[in-house]
C-alpha positions as CSV (number, residue, x, y, z in Angstrom):
1,M,216.0,4.9,97.5
2,N,216.2,7.1,100.6
3,K,216.6,10.7,99.3
4,H,216.5,13.8,101.5
5,V,214.6,16.7,99.9
6,L,214.8,20.3,101.0
7,L,211.8,22.4,100.2
8,L,212.5,26.2,100.3
9,H,209.7,28.4,101.6
10,P,206.4,26.6,100.9
11,V,203.6,29.1,101.4
12,A,200.4,27.0,100.6
13,Q,199.2,24.1,102.7
14,W,197.6,22.3,99.8
15,S,200.9,22.4,97.8
16,L,203.0,21.3,100.7
17,G,200.6,18.5,101.4
18,R,200.9,17.2,97.8
19,I,204.7,17.3,97.9
20,A,204.8,15.6,101.3
21,A,202.6,12.8,100.0
22,I,204.9,12.1,97.1
23,C,208.0,12.1,99.4
24,E,206.2,9.7,101.8
25,R,205.3,7.4,98.9
26,E,208.9,7.4,97.6
27,G,210.4,6.9,101.0
28,W,212.1,10.3,100.8
29,R,212.7,12.5,103.9
30,L,211.3,16.0,103.6
31,T,212.7,19.1,105.3
32,I,211.2,22.5,104.9
33,V,212.5,26.1,105.4
34,T,210.1,28.9,106.2
35,I,210.1,32.3,107.9
36,E,209.6,32.1,111.7
37,N,205.9,32.9,111.8
38,S,204.8,30.5,109.1
39,T,202.1,27.9,109.9
40,V,202.2,26.2,106.5
41,G,203.5,22.9,107.9
42,D,201.3,22.6,111.0
43,R,199.2,19.8,109.4
44,V,202.0,17.8,107.9
45,T,203.0,15.0,110.3
46,T,205.7,13.4,108.1
47,L,208.2,16.3,108.0
48,H,211.8,15.2,108.9
49,E,212.6,18.8,110.0
50,W,211.3,22.3,109.9
51,I,214.0,25.0,109.7
52,R,212.8,28.6,110.5
53,V,214.8,31.6,109.2
54,P,214.3,35.3,109.2
55,A,213.7,35.7,105.4
56,L,214.0,34.1,102.0
57,S,217.3,35.1,100.4
58,D,219.1,34.4,97.1
59,S,222.5,34.9,98.7
60,P,224.7,31.8,98.6
61,G,226.3,32.6,101.9
62,E,223.0,33.3,103.6
63,L,221.4,30.1,102.3
64,L,224.4,28.0,103.4
65,S,224.4,29.5,106.8
66,Q,220.6,28.8,107.2
67,I,221.1,25.0,106.6
68,G,224.3,24.8,108.6
69,A,226.0,21.3,108.3
70,R,222.9,19.6,106.9
71,R,223.2,18.1,103.5
72,F,220.4,17.1,101.0
73,D,219.9,15.2,97.7
74,A,217.7,17.9,96.2
75,V,216.7,21.5,96.7
76,V,213.2,22.4,95.6
77,A,211.4,25.8,95.3
78,G,208.3,25.9,97.5
79,N,206.9,29.0,95.8
80,E,207.7,31.3,92.9
81,F,210.0,33.6,94.9
82,A,212.2,30.6,95.9
83,V,213.0,29.5,92.4
84,I,216.4,31.3,92.2
85,A,217.3,30.5,95.8
86,A,216.7,26.7,95.1
87,D,219.1,26.7,92.2
88,V,221.7,28.9,94.0
89,L,221.7,26.5,97.0
90,A,221.6,23.4,94.8
91,R,224.6,24.7,92.9
92,E,226.5,25.3,96.2
93,L,225.7,21.8,97.4
94,G,226.7,20.2,94.1
95,L,223.2,19.0,93.3
96,H,221.0,19.1,90.2
97,H,220.3,22.7,89.3
98,N,219.5,25.0,86.4
99,D,222.1,27.5,85.1
100,V,221.7,30.2,87.8
101,A,222.6,33.2,85.5
102,R,220.0,32.1,82.9
103,I,217.2,30.9,85.1
104,R,217.1,34.4,86.8
105,A,215.2,35.5,83.7
106,S,212.3,33.3,84.9
107,R,211.9,35.6,88.0
108,N,212.8,39.0,86.5
109,K,210.3,40.1,83.8
110,A,212.7,42.6,82.4
111,L,215.4,40.0,81.9
112,M,212.7,37.6,80.6
113,R,211.6,40.1,77.9
114,R,215.2,40.6,76.7
115,M,216.0,36.8,76.7
116,F,212.7,36.1,74.9
117,Q,213.6,38.6,72.2
118,E,217.0,36.9,71.8
119,Y,215.3,33.5,71.3
120,G,212.5,34.7,69.1
121,I,209.6,34.2,71.6
122,P,206.4,36.0,70.6
123,Q,205.6,38.5,73.4
124,P,204.2,41.9,74.1
125,R,206.4,44.9,73.1
126,T,208.2,46.6,75.9
127,I,207.7,50.3,76.0
128,A,209.7,51.3,79.0
129,E,211.5,50.0,82.1
130,L,210.8,52.4,85.1
131,S,211.8,52.3,88.7
132,S,210.0,55.4,90.0
133,V,207.4,58.1,89.3
134,E,210.3,60.5,88.6
135,E,211.6,58.2,85.8
136,S,208.1,58.2,84.3
137,R,208.0,62.0,84.3
138,S,211.3,62.2,82.5
139,F,210.3,59.5,80.0
140,D,209.1,60.7,76.5
141,W,205.6,59.5,76.3
142,T,205.1,61.1,72.9
143,G,203.8,58.5,70.5
144,V,203.0,55.9,73.1
145,A,199.7,54.2,72.2
146,F,197.5,53.7,75.2
147,P,196.3,51.5,76.9
148,V,199.4,49.9,78.3
149,I,200.1,47.3,80.9
150,V,202.2,48.1,84.0
151,K,203.7,45.2,85.9
152,P,206.4,44.8,88.6
153,V,209.4,42.9,87.4
154,D,209.6,40.4,90.4
155,M,206.3,40.1,92.2
156,A,203.7,37.4,91.7
157,M,200.0,36.7,91.8
158,S,199.3,39.6,89.4
159,L,199.9,42.1,92.2
160,F,200.0,45.6,90.9
161,V,199.6,44.4,87.3
162,R,197.3,47.0,85.7
163,K,195.9,48.2,82.5
164,C,196.5,52.0,82.2
165,D,194.9,54.4,79.9
166,S,197.2,57.4,80.5
167,R,200.5,58.4,81.9
168,E,198.8,59.6,85.1
169,E,197.4,56.1,85.6
170,V,200.9,54.6,85.0
171,E,202.3,56.9,87.7
172,A,199.5,56.0,90.1
173,A,200.3,52.3,89.6
174,L,204.0,53.0,90.2
175,T,203.2,54.8,93.4
176,R,201.1,52.0,94.8
177,M,203.7,49.4,93.8
178,S,206.6,51.3,95.5
179,A,204.9,51.1,98.9
180,F,204.9,47.3,98.7
181,R,208.5,46.2,99.3
182,T,208.4,42.8,101.1
183,S,206.5,39.6,100.7
184,R,204.4,38.9,103.8
185,L,204.8,35.1,103.2
186,T,208.6,34.9,102.8
187,N,210.0,38.4,103.8
188,Y,211.5,38.4,100.3
189,E,212.5,41.9,99.3
190,F,211.1,43.2,96.0
191,S,212.7,45.7,93.7
192,T,211.0,48.9,92.6
193,D,211.4,48.2,88.9
194,A,208.4,47.9,86.6
195,L,207.7,47.2,82.9
196,V,205.4,49.2,80.7
197,E,204.2,47.0,77.9
198,E,201.8,47.1,75.0
199,Y,198.3,45.9,76.0
200,V,197.6,42.6,74.3
201,G,193.9,41.5,74.1
202,G,192.4,38.1,73.7
203,P,191.6,35.2,76.0
204,E,194.3,34.1,78.5
205,F,195.7,30.6,78.9
206,S,198.6,28.8,80.5
207,L,200.6,25.7,79.4
208,E,201.6,23.4,82.3
209,C,204.3,21.1,81.0
210,V,207.1,18.7,81.9
211,V,210.4,19.1,80.1
212,Q,213.0,16.3,79.6
213,D,216.1,16.6,77.5
214,G,214.9,20.0,76.5
215,R,211.7,18.7,75.0
216,V,208.1,18.9,76.2
217,L,207.3,15.4,77.4
218,A,203.8,16.0,78.8
219,H,201.5,19.0,78.8
220,S,198.1,20.4,79.7
221,V,196.4,23.7,78.7
222,T,194.6,25.8,81.3
223,R,192.0,28.4,80.5
224,K,192.4,31.4,82.8
225,F,189.7,33.8,83.8
226,V,190.6,37.3,85.1
227,S,188.9,40.0,87.1
228,P,187.4,43.1,85.5
229,L,190.0,45.5,84.1
230,P,192.0,47.5,85.0
231,A,193.3,44.9,87.4
232,C,194.3,41.5,86.1
233,Y,193.7,39.1,89.0
234,E,192.9,35.4,88.3
235,I,189.4,34.4,89.5
236,G,189.2,30.9,88.1
237,H,190.7,28.2,85.8
238,I,189.5,25.3,83.6
239,S,191.9,22.5,83.0
240,G,192.3,20.5,79.8
241,V,191.0,22.9,77.2
242,D,191.8,22.1,73.6
243,L,193.7,24.4,71.2
244,P,193.7,24.2,67.4
245,E,196.3,21.7,66.4
246,A,198.5,24.2,64.5
247,R,198.4,26.6,67.5
248,L,199.3,23.8,69.9
249,R,202.3,22.8,67.8
250,E,203.4,26.5,67.7
251,L,203.0,26.8,71.4
252,L,205.0,23.6,72.2
253,T,207.8,24.9,69.9
254,V,207.8,28.2,71.6
255,T,207.9,26.5,75.0
256,E,210.9,24.4,74.0
257,R,212.7,27.6,72.9
258,I,212.0,29.1,76.4
259,A,213.5,26.0,78.0
260,S,216.5,26.4,75.8
261,S,216.8,30.1,76.7
262,W,217.0,29.0,80.4
263,A,219.2,26.0,79.6
264,M,216.6,23.8,81.3
265,E,217.1,20.2,80.3
266,Q,214.7,18.8,82.9
267,G,212.0,20.4,84.9
268,V,208.4,21.7,85.0
269,M,207.3,24.9,83.4
270,H,204.2,27.2,83.6
271,V,203.8,29.4,80.5
272,E,201.1,32.1,80.5
273,F,200.0,33.4,77.1
274,K,197.2,35.1,75.3
275,M,195.9,33.8,72.0
276,T,194.0,35.5,69.2
277,P,193.3,34.3,65.6
278,E,196.4,36.4,64.6
279,R,199.0,35.6,67.2
280,I,200.2,33.8,70.4
281,S,201.8,36.2,72.8
282,V,203.7,34.9,75.8
283,I,202.9,37.0,78.9
284,E,205.4,35.3,81.2
285,A,206.8,31.9,82.1
286,A,207.9,30.2,85.3
287,A,210.3,27.4,86.0
288,R,208.0,25.6,88.5
289,P,204.6,24.1,88.8
290,A,201.7,26.6,88.7
291,G,200.0,27.8,91.9
292,D,196.2,28.4,92.4
293,H,195.5,24.6,92.7
294,V,196.2,24.2,89.0
295,P,198.3,21.1,89.6
296,E,195.3,19.5,91.3
297,L,193.1,20.3,88.4
298,V,195.7,18.9,85.9
299,E,195.9,15.6,87.9
300,L,192.1,15.3,88.1
301,Q,191.8,16.0,84.4
302,Q,194.5,13.8,83.0
303,G,196.4,12.0,85.7
304,L,199.5,14.2,85.3
305,S,201.2,15.0,88.6
306,L,203.3,18.1,88.0
307,E,204.8,17.9,91.5
308,D,205.9,14.3,90.9
309,A,207.7,15.3,87.7
310,Y,209.2,18.4,89.4
311,L,210.5,16.4,92.4
312,H,212.0,13.7,90.2
313,A,213.7,16.4,88.1
314,R,215.2,18.0,91.1
315,V,216.4,14.7,92.6
316,G,217.9,13.9,89.1
317,L,215.8,10.7,88.6
318,P,213.9,9.8,85.4
319,W,210.2,10.2,85.2
320,K,207.4,9.0,82.9
321,P,203.9,10.3,82.7
322,A,201.1,7.9,83.6
323,A,199.3,6.7,80.5
324,R,195.8,8.1,80.7
325,E,193.6,9.8,78.1
326,Q,191.6,12.9,78.8
327,G,188.0,12.1,79.3
328,D,184.8,13.9,78.3
329,T,184.6,16.0,81.5
330,W,186.4,19.2,82.5
331,H,187.7,20.2,85.9
332,A,187.8,23.8,87.2
333,I,188.3,26.1,90.2
334,R,186.2,29.1,91.0
335,F,187.6,31.5,93.7
336,H,185.3,33.1,96.3
337,Y,185.3,36.8,97.1
338,D,182.9,38.9,99.2
339,E,182.7,41.3,96.2
340,R,181.7,38.5,93.8
341,S,178.1,38.2,92.8
342,E,176.2,35.1,93.7
343,V,175.2,33.4,90.5
344,P,173.2,30.2,90.0
345,R,175.4,27.1,89.5
346,P,174.4,25.2,86.3
347,A,172.9,21.8,87.0
348,S,175.7,20.3,84.8
349,V,178.4,21.6,87.2
350,D,179.2,19.4,90.2
351,V,181.1,20.7,93.3
352,L,183.9,18.3,94.1
353,R,185.1,20.2,97.1
354,S,184.5,23.6,98.6
355,H,186.8,25.4,101.0
356,D,185.9,28.6,102.9
357,E,188.6,30.6,104.6
358,P,187.3,34.2,105.2
359,E,189.9,34.7,107.9
360,G,192.5,34.6,105.1
361,V,191.5,38.0,103.7
362,V,194.1,40.7,104.2
363,P,192.6,44.0,105.4
364,G,192.7,46.6,102.7
365,A,193.3,44.0,99.9
366,E,192.2,45.1,96.4
367,P,189.0,43.5,95.2
368,F,189.5,40.2,93.4
369,S,193.2,40.0,94.4
370,V,194.6,36.8,96.0
371,N,194.6,38.6,99.3
372,S,190.8,39.1,99.2
373,R,189.9,35.5,98.4
374,T,187.5,33.9,101.0
375,G,187.8,30.4,99.6
376,Y,187.3,28.3,96.4
377,S,185.2,25.6,94.8
378,M,186.7,22.7,92.8
379,L,184.3,21.8,90.0
380,R,183.6,19.2,87.4
381,S,181.3,19.2,84.4
382,R,180.6,17.5,81.1
383,S,179.9,21.0,79.6
384,Q,182.9,23.2,79.2
385,A,180.6,26.0,78.1
386,D,178.7,25.8,81.4
387,L,181.9,25.9,83.4
388,D,183.1,28.9,81.3
389,G,180.0,30.9,82.1
390,Y,179.9,30.0,85.8
391,I,183.6,30.9,86.4
392,R,183.5,34.0,84.2
393,A,180.6,35.6,86.1
394,T,181.8,38.2,88.6
């Protein structure tokens, strides 16, 4: 069945390569849209067309003008910032899409918090919504229990997410955030709005899942490792970790409520959460496959291709997970940084692939941020504990 897929603003070569491979296997044409100076598609020889535009936009008129008279069978988000644009353009073209008004909550954390409260999703308590240092100075901080978490409402990759121990630290975080207004990968414009939330402790995880008919059809749990506080950058992941059965059932129920809040009948979700013996707390959720090579780990771990499910959902075709049981090994990724200590790799941990890209570091990037990564190692081990220790070490 010859479908034509439009992929909006892919930013990672590994992700575009996986999507291109699926389209080639299915006999689908693939067209991408990026900003003018993007090189993301340079290594993909099977592209039908590469459209270059000034910037990623959510505007229906702008999106339609960018594609001109071209018509497609599916519009797919190539990165987190393009999720809303993909549904806006798909709606304008009469293609499969989520409810645009409700799916906006997947990209705006303030809207997300309000919608989650309406649907009974367990989450951190919102203390304030601020758009400037001046608003912080007029806010009544009396009775606020520190520490708190400050986060931009519409950025990604944990940029400017920070644990703050005082009002002064909150205002310093707002000042740094306000100077960063445009994505260098898509020219997408950010707002100046930020959330101040209660700080929730405990280990961090994510649920990667496929939703059909509003129910979780397939899933995988990822253990996430973050940089030393006060920043909250992700420095590695392990795929396929187990949760207590009762907690897993609770998490799947919560995830289906999130899908319902977004009116998502069919798609792929990435749900980040913290878990303690007392509670599950949803940090945020996304209406797309995860980044950070997590889909690769999930496929290595249990044969589940999140991109395959995602593309079929956007095209409007049925999809079934491959029947494969999780084995007795775990797969992981450890990101490289110049500031990261060299630690001995346990003998039980095998390196499947290592990629070094020191030229990708952005000058002035904060330590352990995505912009200071110099590469990564894809790992496998029969010892989850050994992987845990090796990835955790900074």
